[in-house]
C-alpha positions as CSV (number, residue, x, y, z in Angstrom):
1,M,-39.6,-24.1,-0.8
2,P,-43.3,-24.8,-0.6
3,E,-44.7,-25.7,2.7
4,V,-44.7,-29.5,3.1
5,I,-47.6,-30.8,5.2
6,A,-47.0,-34.6,5.0
7,A,-44.0,-36.5,3.6
8,G,-43.6,-35.3,0.0
9,L,-47.0,-33.5,-0.1
10,R,-48.2,-29.9,-0.1
11,L,-51.4,-28.0,0.3
12,Y,-53.5,-27.1,-2.8
13,P,-56.1,-24.3,-3.1
14,R,-59.2,-26.3,-2.1
15,G,-57.4,-27.8,0.9
16,F,-56.4,-31.2,-0.4
17,L,-52.8,-32.5,-0.3
18,G,-50.8,-33.5,-3.4
19,K,-47.4,-33.6,-4.9
20,V,-44.9,-30.8,-4.0
21,L,-44.5,-28.6,-7.1
22,P,-41.0,-28.3,-8.5
23,P,-39.7,-24.9,-9.9
24,R,-40.7,-24.3,-13.5
25,L,-39.7,-21.9,-16.3
26,V,-42.0,-19.1,-17.5
27,A,-41.6,-16.3,-19.9
28,K,-41.1,-12.9,-18.3
29,P,-43.6,-10.4,-19.8
30,R,-41.9,-7.3,-21.3
31,P,-43.2,-4.0,-22.4
32,Y,-44.2,-4.0,-26.1
33,E,-41.4,-1.8,-27.3
34,I,-38.8,-4.1,-25.7
35,R,-40.4,-7.2,-27.1
36,V,-40.1,-5.9,-30.6
37,R,-36.3,-5.6,-30.4
38,T,-35.3,-8.5,-28.1
39,T,-35.9,-12.1,-27.6
40,T,-38.1,-13.4,-24.8
41,S,-36.4,-13.8,-21.4
42,V,-37.2,-16.7,-19.2
43,G,-37.4,-16.8,-15.4
44,I,-37.7,-19.6,-12.9
45,V,-40.8,-19.6,-10.7
46,T,-40.6,-21.5,-7.4
47,P,-43.9,-22.1,-5.6
48,Q,-43.7,-19.9,-2.5
49,Q,-44.1,-21.0,1.1
50,N,-47.5,-20.3,2.7
51,T,-49.2,-20.2,-0.7
52,A,-51.4,-22.9,-2.2
53,D,-50.6,-22.8,-5.9
54,A,-52.5,-25.0,-8.4
55,N,-50.8,-27.8,-10.3
56,P,-49.9,-26.1,-13.7
57,V,-50.1,-29.3,-15.7
58,V,-53.5,-30.2,-14.4
59,E,-54.8,-26.7,-15.0
60,T,-53.4,-26.6,-18.6
61,L,-55.1,-29.9,-19.5
62,Y,-58.4,-28.9,-17.8
63,A,-58.4,-25.5,-19.7
64,Q,-57.9,-27.4,-23.0
65,Y,-60.8,-29.8,-22.1
66,I,-63.1,-26.9,-21.1
67,K,-62.4,-25.2,-24.5
68,R,-63.4,-28.4,-26.1
69,A,-60.4,-28.4,-28.4
70,A,-60.5,-31.2,-30.9
71,S,-57.2,-32.5,-29.5
72,T,-58.9,-33.4,-26.3
73,M,-60.5,-36.4,-28.0
74,S,-57.1,-37.8,-29.0
75,F,-55.2,-40.6,-27.5
76,D,-52.2,-38.3,-26.9
77,F,-54.4,-36.0,-24.8
78,R,-55.8,-38.9,-22.7
79,E,-52.2,-40.2,-22.2
80,K,-51.2,-36.7,-20.9
81,V,-54.2,-36.9,-18.4
82,L,-53.1,-40.3,-17.2
83,I,-49.5,-39.1,-16.7
84,A,-50.6,-36.0,-14.9
85,A,-52.9,-38.1,-12.6
86,L,-50.2,-40.5,-11.7
87,D,-47.9,-37.6,-10.8
88,A,-50.3,-35.1,-9.2
89,F,-51.4,-37.2,-6.2
90,G,-47.7,-37.4,-5.1
91,D,-48.2,-40.9,-3.7
92,K,-47.9,-44.3,-5.4
93,N,-50.8,-45.7,-3.3
94,F,-54.3,-44.4,-3.4
95,Y,-55.2,-45.7,0.1
96,S,-52.2,-43.9,1.7
97,W,-53.1,-40.7,-0.2
98,C,-56.7,-40.8,1.1
99,K,-55.5,-41.5,4.6
100,T,-53.0,-38.6,4.4
101,Q,-55.8,-36.2,3.7
102,M,-56.6,-36.2,7.4
103,Q,-53.3,-34.4,8.0
104,S,-54.4,-31.4,5.9
105,P,-55.1,-28.3,8.0
106,A,-57.9,-27.4,5.6
107,V,-59.8,-30.7,5.2
108,G,-63.3,-30.9,6.7
109,D,-66.5,-32.8,6.4
110,V,-67.3,-31.6,2.8
111,H,-63.9,-32.7,1.6
112,L,-64.4,-36.2,3.0
113,R,-67.9,-36.3,1.4
114,F,-66.3,-35.4,-1.9
115,L,-63.7,-38.1,-1.5
116,D,-66.6,-40.5,-0.8
117,D,-68.2,-39.5,-4.1
118,V,-64.9,-40.1,-5.9
119,L,-64.8,-43.6,-4.5
120,R,-68.4,-44.1,-5.4
121,F,-67.6,-43.2,-9.0
122,I,-64.6,-45.4,-9.2
123,S,-66.7,-48.4,-7.8
124,T,-70.0,-47.7,-9.6
125,G,-69.6,-45.1,-12.3
126,R,-72.1,-42.9,-10.6
127,R,-71.9,-39.8,-8.3
128,Q,-74.2,-38.2,-5.8
129,M,-73.5,-34.7,-7.2
130,S,-71.9,-33.5,-10.4
131,L,-68.3,-32.2,-10.3
132,E,-69.7,-28.7,-11.2
133,T,-71.9,-28.8,-8.0
134,W,-69.0,-30.0,-5.9
135,A,-66.9,-27.1,-7.2
136,S,-69.3,-24.6,-5.5
137,F,-69.1,-26.4,-2.1
138,L,-65.4,-27.2,-1.9
139,Q,-63.5,-24.5,-0.1
140,M,-60.8,-24.3,2.5
141,N,-62.2,-25.5,5.9
142,D,-61.5,-23.0,8.6
143,A,-63.9,-24.2,11.4
144,G,-61.1,-26.0,13.2
145,E,-62.8,-29.4,12.7
146,R,-60.3,-32.1,11.8
147,P,-61.6,-35.6,10.8
148,Q,-59.8,-38.3,12.6
149,E,-60.5,-41.4,10.5
150,L,-61.7,-42.5,7.2
151,T,-65.5,-42.5,6.5
152,P,-67.6,-45.7,6.4
153,T,-67.7,-45.4,2.6
154,A,-63.9,-45.2,2.4
155,K,-63.5,-48.2,4.8
156,E,-65.9,-50.2,2.6
157,F,-64.0,-49.2,-0.6
158,F,-60.7,-50.2,0.9
159,Q,-62.2,-53.3,2.5
160,I,-61.1,-52.3,6.0
161,Y,-62.9,-54.5,8.5
162,K,-63.8,-53.9,12.1
163,D,-60.9,-56.0,13.4
164,G,-58.5,-53.8,11.5
165,V,-57.4,-56.6,9.1
166,Y,-57.6,-55.7,5.5
167,P,-56.2,-57.1,2.2
168,S,-52.9,-56.2,0.8
169,L,-52.7,-52.6,-0.2
170,A,-50.9,-53.5,-3.4
171,Q,-54.3,-53.6,-5.1
172,Y,-54.8,-49.9,-4.2
173,S,-51.7,-48.8,-6.1
174,M,-52.4,-45.5,-7.9
175,A,-52.1,-47.2,-11.3
176,N,-54.7,-49.9,-10.4
177,V,-57.2,-47.4,-8.9
178,I,-56.9,-45.1,-12.0
179,Q,-57.4,-48.1,-14.3
180,R,-60.6,-48.9,-12.4
181,W,-61.6,-45.2,-12.6
182,L,-61.1,-45.2,-16.4
183,S,-63.1,-48.4,-16.8
184,Q,-66.2,-46.5,-15.9
185,P,-68.2,-44.7,-18.6
186,G,-66.9,-41.1,-18.8
187,G,-64.0,-42.1,-16.6
188,I,-61.3,-39.9,-18.3
189,E,-63.6,-36.8,-18.1
190,D,-64.4,-37.6,-14.5
191,L,-60.7,-38.1,-13.6
192,L,-59.7,-34.8,-15.2
193,G,-62.5,-32.9,-13.5
194,T,-61.6,-34.5,-10.2
195,L,-57.9,-33.6,-10.7
196,H,-59.0,-30.0,-11.2
197,L,-61.0,-30.0,-8.0
198,L,-58.2,-31.6,-6.0
199,F,-55.2,-29.8,-7.4
200,G,-56.4,-26.9,-9.5
201,N,-57.4,-23.3,-8.9
202,L,-60.6,-22.2,-7.1
């Protein structure tokens, strides 16, 4: 079984936490002469403990988008991105997912600044830095620094006030937040690029 850091979540290559990956089927490669005479065999791949595997669904969709395949403009592709997003976070509430990132052994200041930029895009449709620039900065943090609480930007986004009272978290359901995300110009592209940075390969 993959290492579970927080309830139902596991570590991904850039240090963020997301859904625990289930086992999946993959075709086993065979030497050319064997493939000519036999059918393809299939094996089961289980994410290994102490590894940070990428989410294969996110990576497949991102690869299709990068190749600029005509199908990436279709409603079906966009629907697949939405389904992948609702699944990949591994939490039904965006606030609790953000809060849980503090439990990651690899999250540091740069990770929180990236999450602030995500919240900024969801709110305003603008980012401080492009996703391509963030990709060069986001790495596993090994400095031993562990953030203890949400940033001021996150507290403002989630309307957490000084007295600790905040509105019902129902409005921060993953579906509601993703709907806000997609309402911004270029929202679907930003969502997919963000999924790649959160849950994809380095």
